[in-house]
C-alpha positions in Angstrom: 0.2 -49.6 -68.9 -3.5 -49.1 -69.7 -3.7 -45.7 -68.0 -6.4 -43.4 -69.3 -5.9 -40.3 -67.2 -2.9 -38.1 -66.4 -3.6 -38.6 -62.7 -3.1 -42.3 -63.1 0.1 -41.8 -65.0 1.5 -39.4 -62.3 0.5 -41.7 -59.5 2.4 -44.5 -61.1 5.4 -42.3 -61.8 5.5 -41.1 -58.2 5.3 -44.7 -56.9 8.0 -45.9 -59.3 10.2 -42.9 -59.3 9.4 -40.1 -56.8 10.3 -36.6 -58.0 12.7 -36.2 -55.1 14.8 -39.1 -56.4 17.4 -37.4 -58.6 19.3 -39.6 -61.2 21.6 -37.4 -63.2 23.0 -38.7 -66.5 22.2 -38.6 -70.2 22.6 -42.3 -71.2 19.1 -43.5 -70.3 17.1 -40.5 -71.4 19.2 -40.2 -74.5 18.6 -43.8 -75.5 14.9 -43.4 -75.2 15.0 -40.1 -77.1 16.8 -41.9 -79.9 14.1 -44.6 -80.1 11.5 -41.8 -80.4 13.6 -39.8 -82.9 13.6 -36.7 -80.6 17.3 -35.9 -80.4 17.5 -33.6 -83.5 14.4 -31.4 -83.5 13.5 -29.2 -86.5 12.9 -26.3 -84.1 15.5 -23.8 -82.9 16.5 -24.5 -79.3 17.3 -22.1 -76.4 18.5 -23.9 -73.3 18.5 -22.0 -70.0 20.6 -23.0 -67.0 21.5 -21.1 -63.7 21.1 -21.2 -60.0 18.4 -18.5 -59.9 16.5 -16.7 -62.6 15.9 -19.6 -65.1 12.2 -19.5 -65.0 12.1 -15.7 -65.3 14.3 -15.9 -68.4 12.1 -18.6 -69.9 9.0 -16.5 -69.3 10.6 -13.5 -71.0 11.7 -15.6 -74.0 8.2 -17.1 -74.4 6.4 -13.7 -74.3 8.8 -12.0 -76.8 8.9 -14.9 -79.2 5.1 -15.2 -79.2 4.8 -11.5 -79.8 7.2 -11.8 -82.8 4.9 -14.4 -84.3 6.8 -17.6 -83.6 5.2 -20.9 -82.5 6.9 -21.6 -79.1 7.2 -24.6 -76.8 8.5 -24.1 -73.2 9.5 -26.7 -70.7 10.0 -25.6 -67.1 9.9 -27.2 -63.7 8.6 -27.7 -61.1 4.8 -26.9 -61.3 2.6 -25.2 -58.7 -0.9 -26.6 -59.1 -1.0 -28.7 -62.2 1.6 -30.9 -63.9 0.9 -29.5 -67.3 2.2 -26.1 -66.2 5.6 -27.6 -67.1 4.8 -28.0 -70.8 3.5 -24.9 -72.7 2.7 -24.6 -76.3 2.1 -21.1 -77.7 1.4 -19.7 -74.2 -1.0 -22.4 -73.1 -0.5 -25.4 -70.9 -0.4 -28.7 -72.8 -3.6 -30.7 -72.5 -3.8 -33.8 -70.3 -4.5 -35.7 -73.5 -1.3 -34.4 -75.1 0.8 -35.4 -72.1 -0.9 -38.8 -71.7 -0.2 -39.6 -75.4 3.4 -38.6 -74.9 3.7 -40.8 -71.8 2.2 -43.7 -73.8 4.9 -43.3 -76.5 7.7 -43.0 -74.0 6.6 -46.1 -72.1 6.4 -48.1 -75.3 9.9 -46.9 -76.4 11.6 -47.5 -73.1 10.3 -51.1 -73.0 11.2 -51.9 -76.5 13.5 -55.0 -76.7 16.2 -55.9 -76.3 16.7 -53.7 -73.2 14.1 -52.0 -71.0 15.4 -48.6 -69.9 14.6 -47.1 -66.5 13.6 -43.4 -66.5 13.3 -40.9 -63.6 10.2 -38.8 -63.0 12.0 -35.7 -64.5 13.2 -37.7 -67.5 9.7 -38.8 -68.3 8.6 -35.1 -68.2 11.5 -33.9 -70.4 10.8 -36.5 -73.0 7.1 -35.7 -72.9 7.8 -32.0 -73.5 10.0 -32.8 -76.5 7.3 -35.2 -77.9 4.5 -32.6 -77.4 6.7 -29.9 -79.1 7.4 -32.2 -82.0 3.8 -33.1 -82.5 2.8 -29.4 -82.5 5.8 -28.5 -84.8 6.9 -25.5 -82.8 9.4 -23.1 -84.4 11.4 -22.6 -81.2 11.8 -24.6 -78.0 12.8 -23.0 -74.7 14.2 -25.7 -72.4 14.8 -24.9 -68.7 17.5 -27.1 -67.0 16.1 -28.8 -63.9 19.4 -29.3 -62.1 22.9 -28.3 -63.1 23.3 -28.6 -66.8 25.9 -31.1 -68.0 24.0 -34.2 -66.9 20.4 -32.8 -66.9 17.9 -34.5 -69.1 17.3 -31.5 -71.4 21.0 -31.5 -72.3 20.4 -34.4 -74.7 19.3 -31.7 -77.1 21.9 -29.4 -78.7 21.1 -25.7 -78.0 21.3 -23.1 -80.8 21.7 -20.5 -78.0 22.6 -21.4 -74.4 21.9 -19.0 -71.4 23.4 -19.2 -68.0 21.6 -16.8 -65.7 23.6 -17.1 -62.5 26.0 -19.3 -60.6 25.7 -19.8 -56.9 26.0 -22.6 -54.3 22.9 -24.8 -54.2 22.2 -28.6 -54.6 25.7 -29.2 -53.2 25.2 -33.0 -53.0 24.9 -33.2 -56.8 26.7 -30.1 -58.2 29.6 -29.5 -55.8 30.3 -27.0 -53.0 32.1 -24.2 -54.8 31.2 -21.8 -57.6 33.9 -23.0 -59.9 32.7 -26.6 -59.8 29.0 -25.6 -60.1 29.9 -23.2 -63.0 31.5 -26.1 -64.9 28.3 -28.2 -64.4 26.1 -25.4 -65.7 28.5 -24.7 -68.6 27.8 -28.3 -69.8 25.0 -26.9 -71.9 27.5 -25.2 -74.2 28.0 -26.5 -77.8 30.8 -26.0 -80.2 30.3 -23.1 -82.6 27.2 -21.9 -80.8 26.8 -18.8 -78.6 26.3 -18.9 -74.9 25.0 -15.8 -72.9 26.2 -15.5 -69.3 24.3 -13.0 -67.0 26.5 -13.6 -63.9 28.5 -10.4 -63.3 31.1 -12.3 -61.3 31.0 -15.6 -63.2 33.6 -18.2 -62.1 36.6 -18.8 -64.4 35.2 -22.2 -65.2 32.6 -20.6 -67.5 35.1 -19.0 -69.8 37.4 -22.0 -69.6 34.6 -24.4 -70.6 33.6 -22.1 -73.5 37.1 -22.1 -74.8 37.6 -25.8 -74.5 34.3 -26.6 -76.1 34.6 -24.0 -78.8 31.5 -22.1 -77.8 31.2 -18.3 -78.2 30.8 -16.7 -74.8 28.9 -13.4 -74.5 29.2 -12.1 -71.0 27.4 -9.3 -69.2 29.6 -6.3 -68.8 31.7 -7.3 -71.8 29.8 -8.1 -75.0 26.4 -6.8 -73.6 25.4 -4.5 -70.8 22.4 -3.3 -68.9 22.0 -0.4 -66.4 19.3 1.0 -64.2 18.7 4.8 -64.3 16.0 5.8 -61.8 12.8 4.0 -62.7 14.0 3.0 -66.2 16.8 0.9 -67.6 18.9 0.6 -70.7 20.4 -2.4 -72.5 22.9 -2.8 -75.3 24.2 -5.9 -77.1 24.9 -7.4 -80.5 22.6 -8.7 -83.2 23.2 -12.1 -84.8 25.0 -12.0 -88.2 22.4 -11.9 -91.0 22.2 -10.4 -94.4 22.8 -6.7 -94.4 24.1 -6.5 -90.8 27.7 -7.7 -91.1 30.3 -4.9 -91.5 34.0 -5.6 -91.4 33.4 -9.0 -89.9 31.5 -7.7 -86.9 27.9 -8.1 -85.9 25.9 -4.9 -85.6 25.2 -3.4 -82.2 21.8 -2.7 -80.8 20.9 -0.2 -78.0 17.6 0.3 -76.2 17.0 2.9 -73.6 14.3 4.3 -71.3 12.8 0.8 -70.8 10.3 0.1 -68.0 11.6 -2.0 -65.1 9.8 -5.3 -65.2 8.7 -7.4 -62.3 11.1 -10.2 -63.3 14.8 -9.9 -62.3 16.7 -7.7 -64.7 19.7 -9.9 -65.3 17.4 -12.7 -66.6 15.5 -10.2 -68.8 18.7 -8.7 -70.2 20.2 -12.1 -70.9 17.0 -13.1 -72.7 17.2 -10.0 -74.9 20.7 -10.8 -75.9 19.8 -14.5 -76.7 17.0 -13.4 -78.9 19.1 -10.8 -80.6 21.6 -13.6 -81.5 18.7 -15.4 -83.2 18.1 -12.2 -85.3 15.1 -10.8 -83.4 15.0 -7.0 -83.1 12.9 -5.0 -80.7 12.0 -1.4 -80.6 11.9 0.6 -77.4 8.1 1.0 -77.8 7.6 -2.8 -78.2 9.4 -3.5 -75.0 7.7 -0.6 -73.2 4.4 -2.3 -74.1 5.5 -5.9 -73.4 7.8 -5.9 -70.3 5.3 -4.6 -67.7 2.9 -7.4 -68.7 5.3 -10.3 -68.1 5.2 -12.0 -64.7 5.7 -15.4 -63.3 4.0 -17.4 -60.6 6.0 -17.4 -57.3 8.6 -14.9 -58.5 8.0 -11.7 -56.4 4.3 -12.3 -57.2 2.0 -9.7 -55.6 -1.6 -9.9 -54.8 -4.1 -8.5 -52.3 -6.1 -10.5 -49.8 -8.4 -9.0 -47.1 -6.6 -5.6 -47.7 -3.2 -7.2 -47.0 -0.5 -7.2 -49.6 0.9 -10.7 -50.2 4.3 -11.2 -51.8 5.0 -14.8 -52.8 8.5 -15.8 -53.8 10.1 -19.2 -54.2 13.5 -17.9 -53.0 15.3 -20.9 -51.4 19.0 -20.2 -51.4 21.0 -17.3 -50.1 21.5 -15.5 -53.4 17.7 -15.6 -54.1 16.9 -14.5 -50.5 19.3 -11.5 -50.9 17.7 -10.5 -54.1 14.3 -10.8 -52.4 15.5 -8.6 -49.5 16.8 -5.9 -51.9 13.5 -5.8 -53.7 11.6 -5.5 -50.5 13.8 -2.6 -49.4 12.8 -0.8 -52.5 9.1 -1.1 -51.7 7.1 1.7 -50.0 7.2 1.4 -46.2 4.4 -0.6 -44.4 3.4 -0.7 -40.8 4.3 -4.4 -40.4 5.8 -7.3 -42.4 5.0 -10.8 -41.5 6.7 -13.8 -43.1 5.4 -17.3 -43.6 8.4 -19.5 -44.4 8.7 -23.2 -45.3 12.0 -24.6 -46.6 13.8 -27.9 -47.5 16.0 -29.3 -44.8 19.1 -29.4 -47.0 19.1 -25.7 -47.9 21.3 -23.1 -46.2 18.4 -22.0 -44.1 20.3 -19.8 -41.7 21.8 -17.5 -44.5 18.4 -17.3 -46.3 16.6 -16.3 -43.1 19.4 -13.9 -42.0 19.1 -12.0 -45.3 15.4 -11.2 -44.6 15.4 -10.8 -40.9 16.0 -7.0 -40.8 12.9 -6.6 -43.0 10.5 -8.9 -41.1 8.6 -8.0 -38.0 7.1 -11.4 -37.3 8.1 -14.8 -38.6 5.7 -17.7 -39.0 7.7 -20.9 -39.8 5.7 -23.8 -41.3 6.1 -27.5 -41.8 5.5 -29.1 -45.2 4.3 -32.5 -44.0 3.8 -34.0 -47.5 7.4 -33.3 -48.5 10.0 -35.7 -46.9 12.8 -33.3 -47.7 11.2 -30.4 -45.9 12.4 -29.0 -42.6 9.9 -29.0 -39.8 8.4 -25.7 -38.7 10.0 -26.3 -35.3 13.4 -26.6 -36.9 13.0 -23.3 -38.8 11.9 -21.7 -35.5 15.2 -22.8 -33.9 17.1 -21.5 -37.0 15.5 -18.1 -36.5 16.1 -18.0 -32.7 19.8 -18.9 -33.3 20.3 -15.9 -35.7 22.5 -13.1 -34.2 20.5 -10.2 -32.9 21.2 -6.5 -33.5 24.3 -5.5 -31.5 22.5 -2.3 -30.5 19.9 -4.2 -28.4 20.4 -4.2 -24.6 22.3 -7.1 -23.2 19.9 -9.8 -22.1 17.2 -8.9 -24.5 15.0 -11.9 -25.0 14.6 -13.3 -28.6 11.2 -12.6 -30.2 8.4 -15.1 -29.6 8.1 -17.3 -32.7 5.5 -20.0 -33.1 5.8 -22.9 -35.6 2.9 -24.2 -37.6 2.1 -27.6 -38.9 1.2 -26.4 -42.4 1.6 -23.3 -44.6 -2.1 -22.9 -44.6 -2.2 -22.6 -40.8 0.7 -20.2 -40.8 -1.0 -18.0 -43.4 -4.2 -18.0 -41.4 -2.3 -16.9 -38.4 -0.5 -14.2 -40.4 -3.9 -12.8 -41.6 -5.2 -12.8 -38.0 -2.1 -11.1 -36.7 -2.0 -8.4 -39.3 -4.0 -5.3 -40.0 -5.2 -3.7 -43.3 -2.2 -2.4 -45.2 0.3 -4.8 -43.7 2.5 -7.0 -45.8 2.7 -10.8 -45.7 5.7 -12.5 -47.3 5.4 -16.2 -48.3 8.7 -17.7 -49.2 11.3 -20.5 -49.0 10.3 -23.1 -51.6 8.1 -23.9 -54.6 6.2 -26.2 -52.3 5.6 -23.4 -49.8 4.2 -21.1 -52.5 2.1 -23.8 -54.1 0.4 -24.6 -50.7 -0.2 -20.9 -50.1 -1.7 -20.4 -53.5 -4.1 -23.3 -53.0 -5.2 -21.9 -49.7 -5.5 -18.4 -51.0 -7.8 -19.8 -53.8 -9.9 -21.6 -51.2 -10.3 -18.4 -49.1 -11.2 -16.4 -52.2 -13.9 -18.9 -53.1 -15.2 -19.1 -49.6 -15.6 -15.3 -49.5 -17.0 -14.9 -53.0 -14.0 -13.0 -54.4 -13.9 -12.8 -58.2 -17.5 -14.0 -58.6 
């Protein structure tokens, strides 16, 4: 194509195949992967699927594997500020040059006669990640599913260990409208003879049914492995993979860790990651995890920072299950005088249930439009969603709904929240990756304007 910069490549990809255009299926991406000899990597592979918690699980795996001395490649999506956030090698973003070189190879392969093959934006990215990981000869690849599992591009690679973090209703147009159907789609990452770790405590029957039909070994939370919170610590127990010196009477050896510090990442994802790594033969001591877990965090997942003496909490929660988890975590925080919430969401999400989960904890809502995202709901629509929510039955009859103003952008809503709040107040920014990304960009601008961090 003659492109020399990543920006040129991404502009072309957006014009040809916008990221919002979803084309599920493995035939196209698999054919190009075959031409590039990427289908059977030398590295071990952990594939992570789930409605919520995938990114957190991938972050946990990355940190613990690096600490254990492995070379690690991680593919996640979407990104916040730079495309190369999606592809990480040994804890660092891939370089623009690495990704451009991979795009060049993919383009040449897909246009190879006799048949040119069309690829989506996400498929280009998945193949680029596999190409970069092969070039760097990583020991272990962590692949986060973009959507579903069975027909997602990363599923062209056979996982040595599969993880399913959670199953809930989201992306109904592509995955189905009930948990059994969605569970079956996510279970598509299972492989015969390979273990799959499921962290959903009420997993639909389709998970176990698929594992049985495929011949995968299912390890479910509450059965083969467990975790439990005790005060401000937690404990975990599971099984180690069979290796020399550990097999007794045909059974894997058990592992138990207690008095662990509670991390900022969701515990089900962390616990599932520990079980997956244990199946690969990694063992951790209580002291190792005490040192490592508090340091692991992830952009946009209950991310905390201070700005002008206000506490900001940024969270990409965009479906009811994620909003309920966010609400439970907020309830566990120290009380503040006032909580304001900047929200921007996609139009096709269950907006009412997401907002309802958080309304009891929010004193003032500031709904915002995302004008650069065609799928996004307008701030005015979110305002109507909020005004339509049931009010507390204890309120006097005829009580007027709160005054809620909609804003044209997340940046404007955040500015208004800062103006309307006092020192010590809390500002929640939630509803979408796009919402958090725009907020982070504006926060960076404000910090630079005010000389923070200089």
